[in-house]
N, C-alpha and C positions, 0 to 999 in steps of 0.2 A: 313064521311070517316070511314071505318071499320078497325079493327085492322090488318086484313090480308094485308092491303095496306098502313099502316102507315110508316113502315121502308122503306127507299129509296125514299120517296116522299118529296115534299117541303111543309113545314108547318111553320106557324108563331110561334114565341116564346109565351108561355102563358102569359108573363108579358109585351108583346110589347105594347098593347093598353094603359095599365095603365101608363107605362113609357112615352109613347109619349104624353099622355094627362096630364101628371104632377100630377097624382093621387096617386103616391107612395112617401114615405118619404125616403130620403137618410139620412146619418148620421147627416149632418148639419141641417136637418129638425127635427131631433129627440130630444125630451126633456122628462125628467122625473121629477116628483114633487120634489121641493126643490133643484134642480140641480144648482151647481156652475160651473163657467168657469175657465179654467186654461191657463196659458201661460208659456213658458220655457225661462229661461235666458241662453244664449249660449255663449261659449267662442269665442272671436274674434281672438284667436291665435291657430296655429296648434299644439303647444305643450307648456304647461305652468304648473305652480303650483299656486293654489289659496292661497294668503296670508291672505286676509280678505274680508268679504262681508258686505257692509253697506246697511241695509234694511230700514233705517228710512224714507227716502223720499217715497219709495214704499208703506210702511204701511200707510202713510198719504193720499194716493189717496182714495177718497170716494169709498166705495164699496169693498175695499180689505179686505179679510178675513184672509189670511195668506201668508207669504213668507217663503218658505221651502228650506233649504240647505241640502247637503248630510248628515251632522251630525244629522239632525232632523228626518231622515227616519228610524233609527234603523237598525237592521241586515237585509241585503239582500244578496242573493247568486249570484255570478257572472253568467252571461248567458253562457250556453253551446249549441250552435246551433245544433251540431251533436255529436255523442258519443266520437269521438276522437279530437274534437275541444278544444283548450285551453279555460279555463274559465277566461276571461279577462275583460268583460264589466259589470260594475255596472249600477245603475239607474241614480243617480246624482254623480258627481265626483269632487274631489278637485285637480285632475291631468288631465285636459282635454288633449285629444289626437288628436283632429282635430278641424278645424274651424266649430263651430256648436255643439260641444259637450255640453251636458247639465250639468250646474253647480248649478242651482237653479230653483225654480218654484214659480209662484204666483197663488193664488186662489182668485177669486173675484166674485161679484154678476153678473157681465156682462163680456163678452169677451173683450170689449173695455177697461174696467177698468183693467182687467188682463194684457192686452198688454201694456197699458200705464204705469202700475206699473212695469212691467218687464223691461221696458226701463230705469227705475229709480233705479234699483238695481245696485249699484256701486261695482264692484269687483276689487280688487287690485291683479294683477297677477305678478308672476315672470316668464318672458319668458324663455323658454328652447330651445335649438337648435333642430329643427325638423329633422326627417329623411323623406324625400319626394320622394326619388328615390328607387325603389325596389332592384336594384343591390347594391346600397349603403347599404340598410337594410340587405341584405343577407350576406355581408361581414363585417358589422359594429360590433365593440366590444360593442357599446352602445346598450343595450337590452331594448326594449320598455316595455316589461312586464316580470316580474320574471317567470311567468308560461309558457312563450313561448321561449324556447331555440333557439338561432340563429334567433330570430324574425320570426320563421316559424308559419304560421297559420294552423297548423295541420301537420301530417306526410308527408314526401316527397312521390312522386309516381314514383318509378324507377323500370323498368323491362326490361328484355332482352329475346329475343327468337332467337334461331339459333346462327349463327356465324356472327354477324354484321361486325366486323373488317375484317374478312377474305373475306366476300362477297363484301365489299366495295373495298378491294384491287383488286378483280377480275373484278370489273366493267369496262366497256368500257368507260363510261362517268360518272362523278359525278357532281350532281347539288346541290348547296348550296344557300339557300335564307333565308333572315332574314325579318320577318314581325312584324308589330306593330299595335295593335288595341287600341281603346280608351275607355274612361269612358262614357258609355251611360246611360242616365236616363230613368226610366220607364215613366216619364212625364204623369202620369195618370191625366185625366181632373178633377177628384175629389180628392182633397188632403186627406191624411190619417187622421184618427181621431178615438176616442173611447169615450165611457161613462162607468164609473165604479162606482159601489155602493158597499161599504164594510159595510155589515149589522152588527148590534150589536151582532148577534149570530154567527158571523164569516163567514157567507156565502158571496161570492163575485160574483156579477153579472157584466158581461162584455159584452158590445155591441161594436163590432169593425169590421173594415175591416179585412178580412182574406182570406186565401186560404184553410184553414182546421180548423176543430173544435177541435179535440182531441189533435193534436200536439200543438196547441196554449194553450190549457188547461194544458197540461203536462209541457210545458216550463214556463208558468206563475206560476203554483204552485211551481215549483222548485225555481224560482227566489224569490218568496215571502216566501218560507219556510212553506207552508201550504199543507194540504192534498188535493189531486185532487178533491175529492168528494165535497169540499166546493166551488169550482169554477164552475160557470155556464157561458158558452160562447155562445153568440147569434149574428148572423150577423144582420145588420139593414134590414129594409123591402126591400130596394133596395140598391144594392152594385155596386159601380163603379168598373171598371177594376183594377186589381192589377199587372198583367203581371209578377207575381213572387215576387213582392215587399214585400208581406206579407206571404212568405213561412214560415218565423219565426216571432216571436214577435219582436218589436222594444223596447228596454229597456226604452228609454225616452218617450214611448207612453203608452202602456198598464200597465206595472209594476208601472211606475211613477204615472199614473192616479189613479190606485188602492190605492197606498200609500197615495196620496193626499186625497182621499175619507176617508180613515181610520183616517188621521190626522185631518180632518175638521168635520167628522161625517155627511157629506152630499154626495149625488151623485155628481160626478165631470165629466164634459165633457172637453176633450182636443182635440181641432181641430188644426191641423197644417196649416200654410199658404202654398200656392203653393210653395214658395221658400223653406220653411222648408221641405216640402214633397220631393223636388228634391235634396236637398243638405245635409240633416241631417239624412236620412234614409239609403238606400243602392242604389248602382249603379251596372251596369255590370262591371266585372273585366277587367281592362286594361291588355293586355298581350304582352309579347315579345316572339316571337316564331322563333326558328332557325330550319330549316328542311334540312337534308342532305340525298340525294337519289342517289343511284348507280344503273345504268341500264346496261344491257348486250348489245352486238352488235345488237341484234334483237329488242332491246327496252324493254325487260322483266325487271320487277322491281326486282333487286337482294337484295338490302338493303335499309332500310328506317330508318332514325334516327330523333328524335325530342328532342329539348331542349326547355322547356317552363318555363317562369317565370311570375307569376301572382302577381299583386299588389292588396292585399286584403284590403288596407286602414287600418284605425284604427278599430279593432274589427271584421272586416269581416271574414266570413268563407272562406276557400280556398281549402282544400284537396279534398272535394267532387267535386268541379269544375274541378280540375286537373284530378281526376279519370274519370270524364265524358269525358273530352277531350281525354284522353289516349284511352279509349274504342272505341270511334268513329274513331280515327286516325288509330288504329290497325285493325279495322274491315272492313272499307269501301273498302279498296283495299288489296287483298291477297298478302302477302309477307312472305317468310319463315324466313327472317333475320331482326329482329326489335330491336331497342333500343330506350327507352323513358326515359327521365329524366325531372321530373317536380317538381316545388316548388312554393308555395304561401307564400308571406311574408307580415308582417305588416309594414305599413308606417303611417305617420301622415297626411293621406289624408282621404277623405270621405269614410266611410266603404263601402265594396262591398258585394254583396250577390246574390240571385237568380234573374234572369231576363230572360224572355222568350227564351228558347233554351239554358239552362245553360251550358256554356263552348263550346257548339257546334258551335255557331256563330264565335267565335274566331278561333278555330282549323280548321273549314271549310274554312274560308277566306284564311288561310295559305295553307292548303294542296290542296284545289281546285285551288288556284292560281298557286302553283308549278307544279302540274300534268298537268295543261293547258300549262304552259311554256315548260315543258319537251316535250309534244306532238308537240308543234310548232317548237321547236329546232330540233326534230327528223324528222320533215316534215310529221307527221301523223295527220289525222283528230282528233281533241280533243275528240270527242265522241267515235270514234273507239278505241282510245288508252285507254280511261277510261274503256270501256266495256270489253276489253281484260283482265283487272285485277280486276274488281269490284266483290263484294260479290254476291254469287248465292245461290239458295236453296240447302240445304245440307251442306253448309259451317257451321263451328262451331263458335258460338259467344264466347266472352272471358270466360264465365263461363262454357262453354261446351254444351250449348243448340244448337241443329241443327236448321238452318233456315228452316222453313217449307214453308211459302208462301211469296214471295217477288215479287212485281210488277215492279222492276226497269227497266227491258227491255221494258215493255209496256210504262212506264213513259217516257223513252227516245224516243221511237218510236213516241208516240203521240205528245210530245213536239217538236220534230224535224220537224214533218210535220206541226204543227200549226205555228211555227215561220218561216217556209220556209228556213230551215237550208242550203239546197243545192241551194237555189236561190241566184244568184249574188246580192251583195249589193254594191252600189257606195262608193268607198273609195276615197274621195276627197283629192286632194293635196292643195286645197285652204283653206279658213278660217274654213269651217265646215267639220268634218270628221265623218263618221258613221261606226259602228261596231256591231258585234253580239258576244255574249258569252253565255256559259252555265256552269252549275255546278251540281254535284250530292249532295244530302243531305241524311244523316243518323242520325236519332235521336232515341228516345225510348219512350215507354209508360210504366209508372210504375217505381218502385224502386227495383224490386227483386234483392237481393244480392248486392245492391249498398251501403247501409248504414249498418254498423256493428250493429247487434242486432235487426234490424227492421224486423218484419214479415209483409209482404205486404198482407193485408187482408181487407175485407169490409163485413159488415153484413147488411142485409135488412130485415125488417118485412113487412108483407102484410096481409090485412084483408078485409072483406066485410064491407061496411058502407052504410048508407042511405037505410036500408032495402034491401040490395042486389043490389041496382041500380048502385053503384059505388064501386071501389076498391081503397083502400088507401095503399100507400107504404111509409115507413118511412126509410130514409137513410140519412147519413150525407153528402149529396151532396151540396156543396156551389156553388151557381150560382153568379159569379162575372162578368157576362156579356157574358160568353161563351155559355150559353144556356143549362147548365147541367140539369136543371129541365125538360125542354121540352124533352131532350134526355131520361131521366128516364121514363117520361110518355109514350114516344113512345115505349121503350123497354117493358114496362108493357103491353101496349095495344097490341103489336104484339104477346106477349107470351099468353095473355088471349083471343086473337081474339075478342077484343071489340073496341068500339069507343074511340078515343083519349080523348074526354071529359068525358069518363067514368072512368078516372084515376085521383086520387088526390095524390099529393105528400105532406106529412105532413110537417109543418114548422120545420126548422132545429135549434137545439141547442144541448147542450151536454146531453140531455135526449134521443137523437137519438141512435140507435144501433152503436156500435163502428166501427170506420173506421180509418185506419192507417194515411193517409196523405192527405185526401180530394182531392182538385183539383190540387195538385202539379203534375208536370211531365206528364200532359195530361193523367192521369190515370182514370179519371171519367168514360168515356165510357167503357174502358177496364175492370177495376176491379169492380167499383161500378155497372156498367151495368150488369156484370155477376151475382152479388149478387141480383140485382132486378129480372133478368131473372129466377134465381133459386128460389127465394121466390115466384114469380108469378106462376111458374110451380108447386110448392108444393101446393099453394092455389088452383090452378086448379084441382089438384088431390083430394083435400079435398072437393071441390064443386061437382065433379063428383061422389065421393064416397057417399056423402050425398044424391045426386039424385038417385043413384042406390039403396040405402037403402030404400028410400021413395017409389020407384017404384017396389022394390022387384025383380030387374033384375041384371045380372052380370055387372061389371064395363067395361069389355072388349067391345070395339066398341064405347064407349061413349067419347065425347069430348065437347068443348065449342065453341060458336060462337055468337057474338053480345049479350052477357048477357043471353044466353040460354045454357042449356045442350042439346046436339043434338046427334042423331044416324043417320049417313048419312045425308040425307036431312030433316029428321024429327026433329022438335023441341019438346022436351019432357017436360022440366021444365025450367022456368025462374030462374035466380039466386035468385030473390025475394022469390020464392017458397021454397027455402032451406035455406034462410038467418037465420031463427030462429034456425035452427039446428047448425049453425056455428057462433052464436052471440059471443061466447067466444073463438073462434078459431083465433089465431094469429100465422101465420107461420113465422119462422125465418130461413134465409139461410145465411151461411157464405161462401164467396169465397176467396180462397187463391191460387194464381198462383202456378203451379207445376214446371214451367220452372226454370232453374238455372240462367237466365238472364232476364232483362226487355225485353219487346216486341219491336223488331226493326221496325222502321217506315221510309220509304224511299221516296225520291222526286227527281224530275229533274226540274231545273229552266232554263229558256231561256230568254235572255235580248237583246234588241236592243237599242243602244244609238246614240246620236249625240253630238259631242264635239266641242265647239267653241274654236279654237286654239288661238284666240286673247284674250278672257276673261277667258278662262279656265272653263267656265260653261258647265256642263254635263246635257243633257236633255235625260231622259229615254223615248223612243218613244213607246215601247211595252214591255210587260212582260208576259210570258207564264209560269204559275206555275202548274206543274203536280204532284199530290200527290197520293200515294198509301194509301188509307184510309181503306182498307179492305171493308167490307160492310158498305155503307154510311147510317147512321140513318136518318139524315135530310139534304137533298141536299142544301137547302137554308142556313142553319146554317154552313155547311161545306164550302160552297163557301165564306161565310162571314169570316170564320176563315182564309181561304187562302188569301183573300184580305187584312185582317188586318195584317197577318204575312208578306206579301210583303211590306206593308207600313212600318212596323218596320224595315225590312231588308234593304230597300232602304234608310231609314233615317240613319241607321248604316253605309251604304256604302258611302253616299254622304254628309251628313250635320250634323248629331247629334254628339256632343261631349261636355261634361262638361269641360270647360276650367278653369284650375287652375294655378294660379301664386303664388309661395311662400306659397302654402297651402290655398290660398284664392280663393273660387269659383268666377269666373268673370262673368258668364252668367247663374246663377242659377235661372232663371225665364222664363216665356213664351215669354217675350220680347226679351231675348237674346239667349235662347236655341233654335236652329233651327230645329223644327219639320216640316216635309214636310206637306204642306197644300194641299187641294183638287186640286188647279190649278197646283201644282207641280207633281202630280201623273200621271203616264202613263195609257194607256189602259191596263187593267189586264185581262188576260184570264185564269180563273181557270179551270183545268181539273182534274176530279176525276177518279182514277183508282181503281177498286174494285177487289183486289186479296184477296179472302176470306181465312182467317185462322180459321178453325173450332175450334181450341184450344185457340183462342184469345178471344176477347170480344164477346158480344152477337151477334149472327147471323154472326160471323166472322169479326166484326168491330175491328178497331185498334184505337189508339189515333191520334189526328190531330193537335191541337193548336200549341204546341211548335215545332212540327216536320216540320212546314212550314218554319221557319226562317233560318235554318243553311246555306243553299246554296245561299240565295238571294244576299248577299253582294259579294260573289265570282263571281256569274254570272254577276253582274254589272261590277265588276273589270275586268273580262275577256273580256267583251264587249268593255270596254275602252282600254284595251290592243290591241284588234283587230283593233280599230279605229286609235290609235296613233302609234302603233308599239313599245311602251315602257310599262313596267310592273309597275303598282302601287303596292307598298309594304306596304303602310300604309292606314288605314281608320280613319276618313272619307276622301274621295277623293274630297277635296274642290277645288274651282277654283285656289287658290294659289298653291296647291300641283300639280294640272295639269300643271300649268305654270312651276313649278320646274321640272317636268318630261320632258317637252318639251325643257327646257333649258339645260337639261343634268346634 
């Protein structure tokens, strides 16, 4: 396969065979000489104060090296996930704030010994009254953290445009709906873990699950109070998915493990159990959303208001999520008069953080359910009504960037045809009812102007290797299962017009060129891909220049193809012929988006369901997911991302929820947490729309992974509404909730 045909084709991931054959090491397979194992002692109470810790029985367990309490760690700096987040979470605590908060740790020769000893650390607690409800937290005089006034997990997000009250008063009809979404776990099949080595010279080596290299290093250095240059962060050879779970470090993981290494003088590995990974890291934010929409006599949207309250749990970040929700809500449908009021508060629940489609899954369920209901109440086709008001090219994004290339109309047209939208569907009055629904999705690629003080940028280096037979690119692209490395190889191959196997991506650690936020927010293809494209373009210019000098001819008219410098159809010199002239040449290219907003990514989802009125069971029969991906780099990978995103979204819609009673997780394991299995999944038809944006990613590509999930749950909910004639207002839409809907 030549470079001219790489982009837009189907090709396997470069690590596919090694992973399928079991020849790669995941973190649980990774060991370093002299390594000890750690386990964490966690609070059984949602809020308490540690009175005393008895470590005598734990220390008597054979193989135990140390039992460490908060007071043994020395000075650590509270975590700040984002610039305006309160600094509230330490590493170990004497004042646990949720069930599972880390109060002590054990280090031993084996993992079994560490876990056995952790169970024998006896902690005497004074139980304190927890705050478990976000509305109670918002109005409570009891402040969970001195640094968080009003229990707010960051600043509120309030804005108004136009005359909301006046427009609402003029409305012919006013629609008010209140929605509620749940706490969803990333439920990665590989639990989180890390290995840390604190060397005598002060250098700290960290091998860990992560979404980014440099953001992790920056946060870890801040917590530990060390210079960033002393911290070396490396992903394991093979990395299981994170789905956003590791956008930020987890204080009781990397910082704790590093401090345990310093305390013991040995490398330490801390592997979480699946239960810990689900219930002591972060989950998706539960949300309560009230939408108020006023429409004119002709159905025009006159005024739209939103009130959003997020439960950030203990320590979780919130204001970034609120801002993300506000941006999508204000942008997808054009309305002159808007009001948004949003807050995220701390509670004594499991912390909340990033999860695939941060904030957009919650707000889309609400706004796509409401606009669907408005269309039905007005007697208008839900697709027609949406497209009367939906974002179009030329519209301005919140930061002022004009929308350049948006394939929403094509997404809708192709999905409508694929699902057979205008084909009658039997609406049974008997036990089984069928229905169709759809929803639009808007997400973003990248972080431009979303995080205060952040410059969205990525740097790539490129050079000839192996005597000119291959090209190496070095970029901080983290492949956590999404196929980033294969994408970078394809971009390089397409740029240099060479074979795919002529590209090597150098191993990633913090010696790589700087990158702002790694694989977060589906920015890899867009931002990192542009850096790769730029570096390879500059390398091509260097190769052509060297060849022109050797041949004594002008550069004009020369290009490259399959490892040769060519003029038209004539091969002049192989890369190997000029490699010695470029042995010390390493080109470096930095890409920083010039837009004032992150790149918009849109989708249209269509769903067909069958609902059992007797049992309340919902069976999804078909799902058509249409995604505007810009130029598709790898069709196989893109389709896989869509299928995975639909799986996450349908789980969010129908089954997944971390059930908590009085602060206690009740189903925090794979036996109790209901992830959809293969037999539960419907036929999925992924459709890729290529609306090329030349100012976006390489060759006009856009982001894809997180942009799949926003509309999935809403499409399923709208199909259930179509089948039953009643509107689900809460997810997941479990059989019990279906029966409640039918009973009125």
